[in-house]
C-alpha positions, -999 to +999 in steps of 0.1 A: -805+169-095-768+168-097-748+195-107-737+194-142-702+217-143-698+238-173-666+258-180-677+291-201-653+314-219-662+349-221-646+383-228-665+403-203-678+392-169-719+382-178-743+400-159-771+377-176-753+347-161-748+360-127-785+371-123-796+334-135-772+322-106-783+348-083-817+340-090-818+302-086-821+294-123-788+277-126-793+256-097-831+244-108-815+235-141-787+215-120-758+237-136-727+247-117-710+274-143-679+286-142-668+319-160-633+320-176-621+351-191-603+348-225-581+377-241-594+374-274-618+354-302-588+333-308-581+322-276-614+315-270-622+291-299-588+273-293-602+266-258-634+254-276-614+232-300-591+220-274-617+211-249-608+232-222-637+252-224-675+235-229-693+267-243-687+303-246-703+336-252-693+350-283-701+371-316-720+349-341-696+357-366-669+342-348-692+307-349-694+313-386-655+322-392-647+288-367-670+267-386-665+278-420-635+298-428-604+278-429-582+305-431-595+320-397-567+329-370-565+295-357-564+278-392-586+251-384-626+249-382-647+224-362-680+214-355-692+252-340-729+258-336-751+286-322-774+274-292-791+305-283-791+342-288-782+360-259-782+402-270-785+426-295-751+443-288-758+460-253-746+492-266-720+482-292-708+512-308-676+527-323-658+551-297-629+577-304-604+585-279-608+614-254-604+649-272-614+634-306-637+661-325-653+636-345-643+608-372-623+631-395-595+632-367-590+595-372-570+598-406-541+581-404-542+568-366-546+533-356-581+516-348-582+488-323-600+454-330-600+419-316-588+404-346-591+422-380-612+398-399-641+393-371-674+403-366-669+434-342-642+447-366-665+445-397-692+464-378-662+490-368-650+494-409-690+497-416-694+524-392-661+541-402-673+541-440-708+556-433-687+583-415-667+587-446-635+568-440-621+540-463-610+508-445-579+494-449-571+462-469-572+431-444-545+408-440-517+433-446-492+437-418-498+474-402-466+495-399-450+490-363-477+464-353-475+427-351-502+401-362-528+406-391-533+445-398-532+469-429-512+496-437-526+530-436-518+533-478-545+511-480-571+532-463-576+559-439-564+544-411-545+514-397-557+483-378-542+470-346-551+437-331-558+443-294-580+414-281-609+412-265-633+445-252-617+452-219-581+451-234-592+474-264-611+500-237-577+500-217-558+508-252-581+537-261-578+554-231-541+550-229-536+563-265-526+531-281-556+533-304-576+563-319-606+544-322-621+512-311-655+491-309-670+488-273-699+477-255-714+452-227-705+481-204-670+489-216-688+517-238-700+534-205-669+535-190-654+551-223-678+576-224-674+584-185-637+588-195-644+613-223-644+591-251-665+601-282-691+578-294-692+580-329-724+558-340-737+523-329-734+491-351-771+485-353-779+522-360-757+518-394-762+483-403-796+471-393-807+443-368-779+429-351-768+399-327-741+409-306-737+378-284-745+340-286-740+308-266-720+285-288-704+249-282-685+227-301-698+193-313-731+173-303-718+161-270-709+194-256-738+211-274-763+189-255-748+193-225-749+232-229-787+231-237-795+234-202-779+266-194-796+278-231-829+272-212-816+289-180-806+319-196-837+323-217-857+323-185-835+347-168-839+371-201-874+371-200-876+378-162-848+406-169-870+421-197-904+417-178-886+437-150-894+416-123-859+413-112-848+450-115-831+453-078-812+421-087-802+428-120-789+464-106-771+443-078-754+420-100-743+447-127-725+465-100-706+438-089-703+421-121-687+451-140-679+472-111-695+504-124-708+533-102-745+537-094-753+558-124-738+539-149-751+504-134-786+520-137-781+527-176-767+494-182-794+476-162-818+496-180-804+486-216-808+451-209-845+457-214-842+476-246-858+457-275-834+471-300-799+465-282-808+445-251-813+406-245-831+386-265-860+369-246-870+341-266-834+331-274-840+329-310-810+339-335-832+356-362-827+353-397-828+393-401-798+400-376-779+370-388-780+383-423-766+414-412-737+397-392-730+375-425-734+403-446-709+424-430-684+395-432-694+389-469-688+427-475-656+433-459-639+398-469-655+392-506-632+362-511-656+346-484-682+339-510-690+306-504-705+318-470-737+326-492-753+294-476-740+297-444-777+301-427-794+272-445-803+248-422-786+219-436-751+237-429-756+233-394-746+264-379-779+266-357-779+239-333-810+216-342-820+220-308-813+256-307-841+282-293 
């Protein structure tokens, strides 16, 4: 079978994708996949809309935003659709900087997000709210920052746009933010460096989807369906634990983690609450959590109440 080349935008190196390649499942589906790191969700969807990326691993909230919300950071929408569900967060949680004694130390500090009106940010606001901290009003420039943010007077902390997960981890550890949301291995690095885990998003918010495969338009979606199938098969093999040695090897290579942290990450992939989605189905309950967080923290998006209706096209017709 002739290889079909796909360029896929990712925030962090994907262990799932690398295991699929190493296990021969990409070859079996005739795929040559190139991972392209992106600095933020804004850059990721710019690449999808402009045709520089064929598909992307992203938050389902990003797909909602760039399909339906006209005042998203790019100021344009497109036919973004969910092709398959990949994971339930992989440890996605809110972390405070090393030395923190808890959420009460965050009053008046800066909290880091990718962009303020995005899914992981909404999860962060919900976690901090559950710990007694009022979120700022989204859309007001934060003092001393650039881009969208919020002033401390609007809430108990400021918001800073710091980009994708690896950038936020660096910012947390070098003192540019007092807390942020981390997952996909960056959380383990944070813990090893002394960061304090406050709470997980799924613990506070309920069933959750962390990552989905997305593409824009029917042509690119059709081209990426073989990747959906390969990833779902890989997920089932990982969850069944038949690929444990390979998973550990690819985890260490992809994330450059020491052996103990790599073992923790590899085990998490099989966790039914936070790990991979072996059937690839973006289930209704998890999507309702994601959408509910957006409606709660961006009440002006009330027109999104029907976003999950099949007729609105959020899920690709051939989605798992």
